[in-house]
C-alpha positions in Angstrom: -13.5 -14.1 84.8 -10.5 -12.5 83.2 -9.3 -15.9 82.0 -12.7 -16.7 80.6 -12.7 -13.5 78.5 -9.2 -14.2 77.2 -10.3 -17.7 76.2 -13.3 -16.3 74.3 -11.1 -13.8 72.4 -8.7 -16.5 71.5 -11.4 -18.7 70.1 -12.8 -15.8 68.0 -9.4 -15.0 66.6 -8.8 -18.7 65.7 -12.2 -18.9 63.9 -11.5 -15.7 62.0 -8.1 -16.8 60.8 -9.4 -20.3 59.8 -12.2 -18.7 57.8 -9.8 -16.4 55.9 -7.4 -19.2 55.0 -10.2 -21.5 53.9 -11.8 -18.8 51.8 -8.5 -18.0 50.1 -7.9 -21.7 49.3 -11.4 -22.1 47.8 -11.0 -18.9 45.7 -7.6 -20.2 44.4 -9.1 -23.6 43.6 -12.0 -21.9 41.7 -9.6 -19.7 39.7 -7.4 -22.7 38.9 -10.4 -24.8 37.9 -11.7 -22.1 35.7 -8.4 -21.7 33.9 -8.2 -25.4 33.3 -11.8 -25.4 32.0 -10.9 -22.5 29.7 -8.0 -24.4 28.3 -10.1 -27.6 27.9 -12.8 -25.7 26.0 -10.4 -23.6 23.9 -11.1 -20.3 25.7 -7.7 -18.5 25.7 -7.0 -15.4 27.7 -8.0 -12.2 26.0 -5.4 -11.0 23.4 -4.2 -7.5 22.9 -5.9 -5.6 20.0 -4.2 -5.2 16.6 -3.0 -1.7 17.3 -0.2 0.0 15.3 -0.4 -2.5 12.4 1.8 -1.5 9.5 2.7 -3.1 6.1 6.1 -2.9 4.4 5.7 -3.4 0.6 8.2 -5.2 -1.6 9.6 -2.4 -3.9 9.5 -4.8 -6.8 5.7 -5.0 -6.4 5.3 -1.2 -6.7 5.6 -1.2 -10.4 2.8 -0.9 -13.1 2.0 -4.3 -14.5 3.4 -6.3 -11.6 1.5 -9.6 -11.4 1.3 -9.6 -7.6 1.8 -7.4 -4.5 4.0 -8.7 -1.7 4.1 -7.2 1.8 5.1 -7.9 5.4 2.7 -7.2 8.2 4.0 -6.1 11.7 2.2 -5.2 14.8 2.8 -2.1 16.9 5.7 -3.8 18.6 7.4 -4.6 15.3 6.6 -8.4 15.6 5.6 -10.1 12.3 1.9 -11.0 12.2 1.7 -14.6 10.9 -1.3 -16.6 9.8 -3.8 -13.7 9.5 -6.7 -13.5 7.1 -6.0 -10.5 5.0 -8.3 -8.8 2.4 -6.8 -6.2 0.2 -8.3 -3.4 -1.9 -6.2 -1.2 -4.3 -7.6 2.2 -5.1 -6.2 5.0 -7.2 -7.8 8.1 -5.6 -7.3 10.4 -8.7 -8.0 7.7 -11.2 -11.6 6.8 -10.5 -13.0 3.4 -11.1 -13.7 0.5 -8.8 -11.2 -0.8 -6.3 -9.2 -3.9 -7.2 -9.8 -6.5 -4.5 -8.1 -9.7 -3.6 -7.4 -12.1 -0.7 -3.8 -12.4 0.4 -2.0 -15.7 0.8 0.3 -16.2 3.8 3.9 -17.0 2.9 5.1 -17.4 6.5 7.1 -15.0 8.7 4.5 -12.3 8.4 4.8 -12.1 4.7 1.8 -12.1 2.3 1.2 -12.3 -1.4 -1.8 -10.7 -3.2 -2.7 -11.8 -6.7 -3.4 -8.2 -7.8 -1.2 -5.4 -8.9 -1.2 -1.8 -10.1 -2.0 -0.9 -13.7 -0.6 2.6 -13.7 2.0 4.8 -12.0 1.0 7.3 -9.4 -0.3 7.4 -5.8 -2.5 4.5 -4.7 -4.3 3.7 -1.5 -3.9 0.1 -0.2 -6.6 -0.9 2.3 -5.9 -3.9 4.4 -8.7 -5.7 6.4 -6.9 -8.0 8.8 -8.2 -10.6 11.1 -6.0 -12.7 13.5 -8.0 -15.0 15.7 -10.5 -12.8 17.6 -8.6 -9.6 16.7 -9.4 -7.5 13.7 -8.5 -4.1 12.3 -8.4 -2.1 9.0 -5.6 0.1 7.9 -5.0 2.2 4.7 -1.6 3.1 3.5 -0.7 5.3 0.5 2.1 4.0 -1.8 3.7 5.5 -4.9 3.9 3.3 -8.0 6.7 4.1 -10.4 7.4 2.8 -13.8 10.8 1.8 -15.2 13.0 4.6 -16.4 14.2 5.5 -19.9 17.9 6.0 -20.7 19.2 9.5 -20.4 17.6 11.8 -23.0 17.1 15.5 -23.3 13.4 16.1 -24.0 14.2 19.8 -24.6 16.3 18.8 -27.6 13.8 16.4 -29.2 11.6 13.4 -28.7 12.8 10.6 -26.4 12.2 6.9 -27.0 12.2 3.9 -24.6 10.8 0.4 -24.2 7.7 -0.3 -22.2 7.7 -4.1 -22.2 7.4 -5.1 -25.9 6.1 -1.6 -26.9 8.3 1.2 -28.2 7.2 4.5 -26.7 8.3 7.9 -27.9 7.5 11.1 -25.9 7.7 14.7 -27.2 6.8 17.7 -25.1 8.0 20.4 -27.5 11.2 22.4 -27.4 10.2 25.0 -24.7 9.8 23.2 -21.4 8.5 25.8 -19.0 6.1 25.8 -16.1 2.6 27.4 -16.0 2.3 27.2 -19.8 0.6 24.7 -22.1 3.0 22.1 -23.5 2.3 20.0 -26.6 2.4 16.4 -25.5 2.7 13.7 -28.2 3.3 10.0 -27.6 4.0 7.5 -30.4 3.5 3.8 -29.7 4.8 1.0 -31.9 5.0 -2.8 -31.6 7.7 -4.5 -33.7 8.0 -1.3 -35.8 4.3 -1.2 -36.6 2.1 1.7 -35.2 -0.3 0.6 -32.4 -3.8 1.9 -32.9 -6.8 1.8 -30.5 -4.7 2.2 -27.3 -5.4 4.3 -24.3 -2.5 6.5 -23.4 -2.0 8.8 -20.5 0.9 10.8 -19.0 1.4 11.4 -15.2 3.7 14.2 -14.2 5.5 14.0 -10.8 8.6 14.9 -8.9 10.8 12.3 -7.2 10.3 12.2 -3.4 7.9 15.1 -3.4 4.1 15.1 -3.7 3.1 17.6 -6.3 -0.5 16.3 -6.4 -2.0 14.3 -9.2 -1.3 15.7 -12.6 -2.6 13.3 -15.3 -3.2 13.8 -19.0 -5.3 11.5 -21.1 -4.1 11.7 -24.8 -6.4 11.5 -27.8 -5.7 9.4 -30.8 -4.0 11.3 -33.6 -3.6 8.6 -36.2 -0.7 6.3 -37.2 0.1 5.3 -33.6 0.2 8.9 -32.4 -1.6 10.2 -29.3 -1.7 13.9 -28.4 -2.8 16.4 -25.8 -1.9 19.6 -23.9 0.0 19.5 -20.5 0.6 22.1 -17.9 3.2 21.9 -15.2 2.9 23.9 -12.0 5.8 25.8 -10.5 7.4 24.2 -7.5 7.5 26.5 -4.5 10.9 25.0 -3.4 12.5 26.0 -6.8 13.0 22.4 -8.1 12.8 22.0 -11.8 13.3 18.2 -12.1 10.2 16.3 -13.3 9.3 12.8 -14.4 6.8 12.0 -17.1 5.3 8.5 -16.7 3.7 7.3 -19.9 1.2 4.4 -19.5 -0.1 2.6 -22.6 -3.0 0.2 -22.5 -2.9 -1.5 -25.9 -5.7 -3.8 -27.1 -5.2 -7.3 -25.9 -2.1 -6.5 -23.8 -1.5 -5.7 -20.1 -0.7 -2.0 -19.2 2.9 -1.0 -19.9 4.6 2.1 -18.4 7.9 3.9 -18.8 9.3 7.1 -17.1 11.0 10.0 -18.9 13.0 12.3 -16.5 13.4 15.9 -17.7 14.0 19.5 -16.5 11.9 22.6 -17.0 12.7 26.3 -16.9 10.8 28.7 -14.6 
């Protein structure tokens, strides 16, 4: 009897082991077959989401009047994102108006070119709607657009003049440059020595590498290529007195042109 029971136990164990091994083989075959089917039908394994996506902008693109914006897209691991579909919207929060929209063209290596640019200096929001395969995301980055600078000139001593593309632009802020007080702002615009009439002229005041908020002044026509208004500069809590006046001119029939005038104020 003892030997009969031992035989029965042995048979049960053999059946159990055989069932386990056969089940594992079948499961492995099913997994392998499913993977092969996915490859045949183009079903790739799920991709990681587009997290941590950031854009690095070409400094030469961050200029008023630039014909195009160029950028490099990288994922959260710092790997260039190639071959993505990218829609771009440029918005100046303090400037109003509609967003400037365009579709980016891939240049390879995670680099993209957008046939749209900035028409004035200041802070802009760049919204990127990105789709790579089944992955998609939207990010918004703020950039600062700066105009070219004028040669060294002391605005406290008199008007300063510089070239903004083909235009000659002169800026005068009066002889007493102080904060928290109205300053007379006068801009003269000429083309080939002739006054430019019918232009739209504005001045944006800012500090380098410090966000002082948007401070823009739209000037009114004053005749003979002159445009005038009143400006007020706030006092910087850090004690800095260095400012930059960015003058943007939109002359009839011409693209926007900008130039910067650095100057210092008194408290």
